[in-house]
N, C-alpha and C positions, 0 to 999 in steps of 0.2 A: 186614680184617684179620685173617691166619692166624697161627698161631704152634700149634706141635708140643707145647710145656712143657704147653698145658688143652686135657684133652677133655670134650667136649660132648655130650652125647646128651638124646634127648628121649623119657621114657615118659608116656605119656598127659597128664595137665596138668602135667607136676610138666617143672622143666628142671634137671639135671645138669649141675657141672661138679668138674673136678678139675686140682689143681695141686699138683705138689710143689717146693716153696721149701723152699733151702738154709739153713734157719735153726731153731735149736730151737723145737719145740714149745709152749716157754712164754713164748719171744717174739713169733710168729706170733700167736695167742691173747694175747693185750696189746698188739697192732697194731690187734686186731678191741675192744678194749673198755679201751681209756686214750684220752683226751682228747687226750694231749701225743701221742699216738705217731696217731693217728685224721685230725687236722690235718694231718696233712705227707706225707700215701697214698691218701687214700680220692679218689678220682673219678679221671674218664679222664685220660688224660693231655693237657696245657694248663689242667685246671681245676684250681682252690682250693678249697678247703673250711673254712668256720669252724663253729666249732661253736657251739649254742646253749644246746645243754643239754645233759650227757653225766651219768645213771643208769645203769647198768649193773647190777641187779637186776630180780628180779621185777617186772611193772606199774613197773618206769621207763622212760623215757625217752630216748633220741637226738633232738634236732633242730636241724638243722645246714640248710647253705645251697650248695650245690655253684655256684661262677662259671666261666662260661667265661672267656678273655682276651681275647672281644670282650662281654662281657659278661652275656651269657646266664645266668637264674639258675633254680635246679631247687633248689623247698625240699621235704625230705623230711623224715621220721622213723623211728626203730623203737620199736616197744614189745616188751620183754623177758618172754620168758616164762618161759623155761626159760636158769640160767647154769648148769657142773658144766668149772669152771678144769680145769687146762688142756683137756678135749676135747669141749666143746660148747655149742652156742648156739644157742638158738631164737628168734627172732624174729618180727612182723607188720613186712614193709615198706610204706610209704604213703606217697604223695605228700602233703603239707600247701600249705599257705601260709606267708604268713610270722609270724602270728603263731600256728602252729601248727596248728591246725585241719587234719580231714584231708578233704581234697579228694573227695566223694564220688559224680564221676563218675572217676575212673580208678581198676587195680586196685588190689585190694589182694590181697598178698601171701607166704606164711610161710613165710620163711628157715632151714633148720636146715642148721644149718655143726659139723663134725666135725673135729675135726685131730686127725691120726693121727702116734706117734713113733716115724719111719724114721729108727734110730741118728745121730741127732743134727741129723737133717732133717724138713722134717713134710709130710706129705702132707695135701692140704686137697680134703674136697668140702663142695660145696653142693649145695643140694637145696631148688629152689624152686616151692613149691605154689603155681595159679594157679586162680581160681576154673573156667575154663572150661576147655578146648583153645582156643574163639577169643581167647581174651585172649593166652593161651600164646601163638599164631600170632601176633593182633596187637602184640605187643614181640619177637617175633622179626624180624619184618617191619622195626621201627626199631630195629635192631643190639645188639638187647643185649647177643649173644654177644658182639660186637665190642665195646663198652661194660666190658665184664667181661672180656675180657679186657687190657682198656688199663690196666686197673683195678687188676689183680693185675698187672701190669707195675709203676706206679708201689712198689705193695708189693714186690715183688720185689728193686725200687732203692732200694728206704725202707732192706728188712731185711738192704742191702749194706754200707750207708753207719752204721748204728746196730751190730751185731757189732765 
């Protein structure tokens, strides 16, 4: 899946994605931090998201499950470290089980999201730091960029319908 709206690059063990959304920065930030928004767009196309815990504050947790149309489940959680509304979010992203326990055999990544104001639009810059270059390569081979483009396509559609 290609998308000329999303720019991606790799720097060492970091994956950087950038995209401009046709929505105000406050709304894009809220889409990433408010329960009622997240459940309506998070995840690749064809997947739905159910939030089980949404506590967006330092040391707070967002625990959720994404389900594909054929019933496949992916349990995940974000552990927040820094929230500077509406400019920046920093969190650790991990795979979890249904109870929210971190899966130890999967990489934990540090995600930093920057929301830049662009004359009523928002430039989103995502930097995901992997523990090793090998782990980054592994998820690249699994299609993480296509998955994020698909997820951001869902965000774009949601933002268009929300304004």
